[in-house]
N, C-alpha and C positions, 0 to 999 in steps of 0.2 A: 404385464407391461412394467410393473415396478422392478421386477428382477432383471428385465432387459436393460433398463436405464442404469441400474446398479452395475450390471456387467459391462456396459459401455464405459462407465467411469473407471472401473477396475482395469479395463483394457487400456484406457488412456494412461493410467498410472504405470502400467507395465511397459507400454510401448514408447512413451515419451519421457525421456530422462528429465529430472528436475532442472538440470542446467539448460535444457532446451525449451523449457516452459516460460511463458511470459510472466514476469514478476507480478504478484497479486498485491493490491492495495490493502487488503484485509489480513488480519492475523490468521483467521481461519480461511484457508484458500477457497477459491470459488468451487473447485471440484470437491473439497472436503465438506463445504457447506451444502452443496447440492446432494451429495451422497447421504449426509446425515438427515436432511429434510426428506429425501425419498425413503430412506429406511424407516424413519419414525412416522412419517405422515402419509406416505404413498406416492404413487406416480404423478398425480396432478399437482400436488404441493411441490414435488421435486421439479416438475416442469416450470411452475411459477417461480421457484427459487432460481432456476437457470435463467429465465427471462429477466428477472429482477437484477441478478448479479451481472449478467451480460450488459445490461443497460448502464449499471453503475460503474462497473470496473473497466472503463474505457479511459483513455488518456484525457487529461484536462481536469484539474482540480485546483482549489485554492487552499492554502494553509494559513491558519490564524493561530495566534497564541492567546491563551486565556490563563486565568489564575490556576486552573486545573491542568494545564498542559496544552498540547497542540490539538487543534480541531481541523479536520480536512472537510471542505465543502465540495461535494461532487457535482458534476454537470447537471444532474437531475435535481439539485437543490438539497439533497439529503446530506446529513453530517455524520462523520465517523470520528469518534473520540480516540485519543491517543491509546487507550487501553485496547482498542480494537484494530489499530493500524498494524500493518505488517512490519517486520524488522527491516525489510527493504526500504520502506518509506522513511522510517525513523532514522536509519543509518544515513540516508541521503540528506535528511534535515541536519543531522549532527555534522556531517562532512561539510555541508555548505556553511554552517555557522562557524565551524573551525577554520575553514578557508577564508571567510570574511574577517574573522578575528586576526588571522595571520597577516592578511593584507593591511588591516588597520594598524597592527603593531609595526609592520614594515614602514608604512607611511609616517607613523609617529616617530620612529627611529630616524628616518631620513630627514624629517623636519627638524628634529633635535640636532642632528649633525650639521645641518645647514645653518642653524642659528648659533651654534657654538664654534663653528670653524672660523679662523681668522680672516 
């Protein structure tokens, strides 16, 4: 059974191109995590890993900032720290921060031009 699960994951990697896969919230993708758990610990642990990740890796999470960086709180209440977040999530955070900063600068520039114009 262990080898069957590993084969299914390898088949998924072969048949579904990365660009067509749903972006993962975790640095170690769900399929990589499940593959590793199955290979190291066996079929039942791999199945538990699948169920755990499936439950956690669904849409809906909250982001917080701490002194150590970003923390993502998942719907099940668990936390993912910045070091374990995927580049997809981190890039979205940075993009949104940059976008808000640009809007803020534009607002400040327009306010300054309104106050300095005759």
